[in-house]
C-alpha positions as CSV (number, residue, x, y, z in Angstrom):
1,M,-21.5,7.0,16.2
2,R,-20.3,10.6,15.1
3,G,-22.0,13.5,14.1
4,D,-22.9,15.1,11.1
5,G,-19.6,15.4,8.5
6,D,-18.0,12.7,10.6
7,V,-16.9,14.7,13.5
8,A,-17.5,14.9,16.9
9,M,-21.3,13.9,18.2
10,G,-22.2,17.0,20.7
11,K,-21.3,20.3,21.1
12,G,-19.5,20.6,24.0
13,D,-16.1,18.8,26.1
14,D,-15.5,15.3,25.6
15,A,-18.0,14.8,29.3
16,D,-20.9,16.8,27.1
17,N,-20.3,15.0,24.2
18,M,-20.5,11.6,26.1
19,A,-23.7,12.1,27.4
20,T,-24.7,13.1,24.4
21,L,-23.8,9.1,22.2
22,R,-25.4,7.4,26.0
23,K,-28.6,9.2,24.7
24,V,-28.6,8.1,21.3
25,I,-28.1,4.7,22.5
26,R,-31.0,4.5,24.6
27,S,-33.3,6.2,22.0
28,Q,-31.6,3.4,19.1
29,R,-32.0,0.5,22.0
30,R,-35.6,1.3,22.3
31,I,-36.3,2.0,18.4
32,I,-34.8,-1.3,17.1
33,K,-36.6,-2.9,20.8
34,D,-40.1,-1.1,18.8
35,V,-39.2,-2.2,15.2
36,Y,-38.8,-5.8,15.8
37,G,-40.6,-6.4,18.6
38,R,-38.1,-8.2,20.9
39,G,-35.5,-7.5,22.7
40,P,-32.0,-5.3,21.5
41,E,-29.8,-7.4,22.9
42,T,-31.5,-10.0,20.0
43,V,-29.9,-8.0,17.2
44,P,-26.8,-7.7,16.1
45,Q,-25.3,-4.2,15.7
46,L,-21.7,-2.8,16.4
47,W,-19.9,0.0,18.1
48,A,-17.6,1.7,16.1
49,I,-15.1,3.2,17.7
50,F,-13.4,5.7,15.6
51,T,-11.6,8.7,16.1
52,E,-12.8,11.1,19.4
53,V,-15.0,8.1,20.3
54,Q,-11.4,6.1,21.1
55,R,-11.3,8.6,24.0
56,Y,-14.5,8.1,25.5
57,Y,-14.1,4.4,25.0
58,D,-10.8,4.7,27.4
59,A,-12.5,7.2,29.6
60,G,-14.5,5.0,30.3
61,F,-17.4,4.8,28.0
62,T,-19.6,1.4,27.5
63,V,-22.1,0.1,25.5
64,P,-24.3,-3.3,26.6
65,D,-22.5,-6.5,26.6
66,D,-23.9,-7.9,23.4
67,V,-22.6,-5.0,21.4
68,T,-19.3,-5.4,19.4
69,L,-16.7,-3.5,19.7
70,L,-15.4,-1.9,16.2
71,F,-12.2,-0.9,16.4
72,C,-10.2,1.8,14.1
73,D,-6.9,1.5,13.1
74,N,-4.9,4.7,13.0
75,N,-7.0,5.5,9.2
76,W,-3.5,4.1,7.4
77,G,-3.4,0.8,7.8
78,Y,-2.0,0.5,12.0
79,I,-4.1,-0.9,14.1
80,R,-4.7,1.8,17.6
81,R,-4.9,-1.5,19.7
82,K,-5.2,-5.0,20.8
83,G,-8.1,-6.7,22.3
84,R,-8.1,-7.2,26.3
85,E,-8.8,-10.0,27.9
86,S,-11.7,-8.9,29.8
87,E,-13.3,-7.3,26.1
88,R,-12.9,-11.0,24.2
89,K,-15.6,-12.0,27.3
90,R,-18.0,-10.1,25.4
91,G,-21.2,-11.0,23.9
92,G,-20.5,-9.5,21.9
93,G,-17.6,-9.3,20.4
94,M,-14.8,-7.6,19.2
95,G,-14.1,-5.8,14.7
96,L,-12.1,-4.1,13.5
97,Y,-12.3,-1.5,11.3
98,Y,-9.6,-1.0,8.5
99,H,-8.1,1.1,6.1
100,I,-6.3,1.1,2.6
101,D,-8.0,3.6,1.4
102,M,-7.9,7.1,3.3
103,N,-10.4,10.1,2.5
104,G,-10.1,12.9,4.8
105,G,-7.4,15.3,7.0
106,P,-5.0,15.5,6.7
107,W,-4.5,13.5,3.6
108,N,-5.3,12.0,1.6
109,D,-4.2,8.4,0.7
110,R,-6.6,7.1,-2.7
111,W,-3.9,7.2,-5.4
112,V,-2.6,4.4,-6.1
113,N,-1.6,1.5,-3.1
114,T,0.5,2.1,-0.4
115,T,-0.3,-0.6,1.5
116,T,2.3,-3.7,1.2
117,V,1.0,-7.3,2.2
118,P,3.7,-7.9,4.8
119,K,2.0,-5.1,6.8
120,I,-1.6,-6.2,6.1
121,R,-0.8,-9.9,7.0
122,E,0.9,-8.1,10.0
123,Q,-1.7,-6.2,11.0
124,L,-5.3,-8.3,10.9
125,N,-2.8,-10.9,12.8
126,L,-2.2,-8.9,15.7
127,A,-6.0,-8.2,15.4
128,Y,-7.5,-12.5,14.9
129,R,-4.6,-13.4,17.5
130,S,-6.0,-10.8,19.8
131,G,-9.9,-12.0,19.8
132,I,-10.6,-8.9,16.9
133,D,-12.5,-10.9,14.9
134,R,-15.9,-10.9,15.3
135,I,-16.3,-8.3,11.9
136,W,-14.1,-7.0,9.5
137,I,-14.9,-4.1,7.4
138,V,-11.7,-2.4,5.0
139,N,-12.1,0.6,3.8
140,V,-10.7,0.0,-0.1
141,G,-12.1,3.2,-1.6
142,D,-12.8,1.7,-5.0
143,L,-12.2,-1.7,-6.6
144,K,-9.9,-0.5,-9.2
145,P,-6.3,0.7,-7.8
146,K,-6.8,-1.7,-5.1
147,E,-7.1,-5.4,-6.4
148,M,-4.5,-6.6,-4.8
149,P,-4.4,-5.7,-1.4
150,I,-8.2,-6.5,-1.5
151,D,-7.4,-9.8,-2.6
152,F,-4.8,-10.8,0.0
153,I,-7.0,-9.6,2.5
154,M,-10.6,-11.4,1.4
155,R,-8.1,-14.7,1.5
156,Y,-6.1,-14.0,4.5
157,A,-9.8,-13.4,6.6
158,W,-11.1,-17.0,5.3
159,D,-7.8,-18.2,6.7
160,P,-5.2,-16.0,8.9
161,D,-3.7,-19.7,10.5
162,R,-2.7,-19.9,6.8
163,I,-0.8,-17.5,5.6
164,G,2.0,-16.7,8.1
165,P,4.7,-14.9,8.4
166,G,7.3,-15.5,4.6
167,D,4.6,-16.7,2.6
168,E,3.7,-13.0,1.8
169,R,6.0,-13.8,-1.2
170,G,4.0,-16.7,-2.1
171,Y,1.0,-14.9,-2.6
172,M,2.2,-11.9,-4.6
173,E,3.1,-14.9,-7.0
174,G,0.5,-16.3,-7.0
175,F,-1.7,-13.4,-7.7
176,A,0.5,-12.0,-10.2
177,A,0.0,-16.2,-11.6
178,S,-3.4,-15.6,-11.8
179,V,-3.7,-12.2,-14.3
180,F,-0.5,-12.8,-16.4
181,G,0.2,-17.2,-16.1
182,D,3.2,-18.3,-14.7
183,E,5.9,-17.1,-16.6
184,H,6.7,-13.5,-15.1
185,A,4.8,-14.2,-12.3
186,S,8.5,-13.4,-9.8
187,E,9.0,-10.8,-11.5
188,I,5.4,-8.9,-11.7
189,A,5.5,-9.8,-7.9
190,D,8.3,-7.7,-7.2
191,L,7.4,-5.4,-9.4
192,I,4.4,-5.1,-6.4
193,S,5.6,-5.4,-4.0
194,S,8.6,-2.4,-4.6
195,Y,6.2,0.7,-5.8
196,S,3.9,-0.2,-2.7
197,K,6.5,-0.2,-0.8
198,Y,8.5,2.8,-2.0
199,N,4.7,4.2,-1.6
200,L,4.3,3.5,1.7
201,W,7.8,5.1,2.7
202,R,6.0,8.4,1.6
203,K,2.9,8.4,0.4
204,P,2.2,10.0,-2.9
205,E,-0.2,12.0,-1.0
206,V,1.8,13.6,1.7
207,Q,5.1,14.6,-0.3
208,Y,6.3,18.3,-0.7
209,P,9.4,19.3,-2.1
210,G,12.0,19.5,0.2
211,I,11.4,16.6,2.8
212,F,14.5,14.7,1.5
213,N,17.8,15.8,1.3
214,I,19.6,15.6,-1.9
215,P,21.9,11.8,-1.6
216,E,17.9,10.7,-0.1
217,M,16.8,12.1,-3.3
218,L,19.0,10.5,-5.5
219,A,18.5,7.5,-4.5
220,L,14.9,7.4,-4.1
221,N,15.4,8.7,-8.4
222,N,17.7,5.3,-9.1
223,M,15.5,3.5,-7.3
224,W,12.5,4.3,-8.8
225,S,14.3,5.0,-12.1
226,N,15.3,0.9,-11.9
227,L,11.6,-0.1,-11.2
228,E,10.0,1.8,-14.3
229,L,13.3,0.5,-16.8
230,R,12.0,-3.0,-15.7
231,A,8.3,-2.5,-15.9
232,K,8.4,-1.0,-19.4
233,A,10.9,-4.2,-20.4
234,L,9.0,-6.3,-19.6
235,R,5.0,-4.6,-20.8
236,R,7.2,-4.6,-24.1
237,K,6.9,-8.8,-23.8
238,L,3.5,-9.5,-23.1
239,P,1.5,-10.4,-25.2
240,K,-1.5,-8.3,-26.2
241,E,-4.3,-10.0,-24.9
242,Q,-2.4,-9.3,-21.7
243,Q,-1.4,-5.6,-22.2
244,D,-5.0,-3.8,-20.5
245,A,-4.1,-5.9,-17.4
246,F,-0.4,-4.8,-16.9
247,F,-0.6,-1.2,-17.4
248,Q,-3.3,-0.8,-14.5
249,L,-2.3,-3.4,-12.0
250,V,1.4,-2.9,-12.9
251,Y,3.0,-0.4,-15.3
252,Y,0.4,3.0,-14.0
253,P,1.5,2.6,-10.6
254,V,5.2,2.3,-11.2
255,V,5.8,4.9,-13.6
256,G,3.1,7.2,-12.1
257,S,4.6,7.2,-9.1
258,A,7.7,7.3,-9.8
259,T,6.7,10.3,-12.4
260,V,5.1,11.9,-9.6
261,A,8.5,10.9,-6.8
262,R,11.0,12.9,-9.2
263,I,8.6,15.7,-10.0
264,Y,9.0,16.3,-6.3
265,N,12.4,15.9,-5.5
266,S,13.1,18.2,-9.3
267,A,10.6,21.1,-7.3
268,S,13.6,20.7,-4.2
269,I,16.7,21.8,-6.5
270,G,13.6,24.0,-8.4
271,D,14.1,21.9,-11.4
272,A,11.6,23.6,-13.5
273,E,12.2,22.6,-17.1
274,N,12.3,18.6,-15.5
275,I,9.1,19.2,-13.9
276,N,7.3,20.0,-16.9
277,L,8.3,17.2,-18.8
278,L,7.2,15.3,-15.5
279,M,4.0,16.7,-15.5
280,E,3.5,16.2,-19.0
281,K,4.1,12.6,-18.4
282,D,1.8,12.1,-15.9
283,R,-0.6,13.8,-17.6
284,E,0.0,11.6,-20.8
285,L,-0.7,7.8,-18.1
286,T,-4.2,9.7,-16.5
287,A,-5.4,10.2,-20.2
288,F,-4.3,6.8,-21.2
289,Y,-5.1,5.0,-17.5
290,N,-8.7,7.0,-17.5
291,A,-9.9,6.7,-21.5
292,T,-7.4,4.3,-23.7
293,I,-7.1,1.2,-21.7
294,S,-9.9,-1.7,-21.8
295,D,-11.8,1.7,-24.4
296,G,-12.3,3.1,-20.7
297,S,-14.0,1.4,-18.8
298,T,-12.8,-0.2,-15.8
299,L,-11.6,-3.6,-15.8
300,H,-12.3,-7.0,-13.9
301,F,-10.0,-9.8,-14.3
302,R,-9.9,-13.5,-13.0
303,C,-7.8,-12.9,-9.5
304,L,-11.2,-11.0,-7.8
305,R,-13.5,-13.2,-9.5
306,E,-11.7,-16.7,-7.8
307,S,-11.2,-14.2,-4.4
308,T,-15.3,-14.5,-4.6
309,H,-14.7,-18.2,-3.5
310,L,-12.4,-17.4,-0.2
311,R,-9.9,-20.4,-1.9
C-alpha cells in the first residue's frame, strides 16, 4: 500500500504517512463491506509491507488480525526478517513477496539470472520455517530469461520439505535433463549454476570500471573465459533441435555475461581496442538472441510445462 509512482503515501514524515494509511485502510474496509455485503474479515486481504512500510510496521503500525502480512525481501532476494511467534498466531498469517527480477532504483536486476538455487532454497526455507507460508508472490519480470529459478520456486513451494540442503545439485541436473536429456545434464547444470553464481558476486547492472583490482580482474577473466569455452564446446555437440533452447538457457547467459564482465574490466585498465571488440560481440549475441533463435519468438520448454503440474 504505497503512493503514486511506488513511493511513500503521504506528504509528511513517517507519522503523517502512517495517519494517511490508517484512513486508507478504514476506507478500504468500508468499501469491502459495501460491495460484498458482509464483514471485511470474511474477505481475503493482504497488506504488502514494502520498503518504508516495513518501518511503519516496526514502529507499531498494525492492521486487523484477519489481514495477511505480506513481508517483502530487500529487492535483491534476501528476506528482511523471519516471522515472530506472535505473528504466527494471527488469523491472516504471513506471506512473502520475493524478487528474482528487480526494476527500480538504485539498480535494476533484469538482464540474465543472478539468483542461484542454493540462495533461493535458503531464503525461502527461512521464511517457511518461521511461519511465512500463507502466500508467496514472486516478482519474475519475464519468463525469459528466468525459466530456471521460476521452475525451482514452483517445485519448492509445492513441497518445501522435499528439497533440503545439498539437494540443489540434483535439482539442477534434473532441470537440465528435462530439457536436453541425460547425456549432458551434469555439464549443463554446472554451466547454469556457475554463470548465475559469478553474476551474483557482482550483478551485471551494478558493475562499473574500477570495482576490482588487477589480480581480481585477471582471476575473473580466467573464470569467465573457461566457462565460455565449455559452453562453446558443448554447443558443438548438441543436435540441431536443441540449439535454440541451449542458446537461450545456457549459451547466451554464459557468453553474454562473460563479455560484459570483460568490457568493464577492460574499461578499468583503459583498453579501448578490446572494449570495441567486446561491444561488437555483445551486439551480435543480442541480435541473435532477439531475432534468430526460434525465428525471434519466445521459446517454450518442457520444463516450464512440467512445473505447472507441481510434481
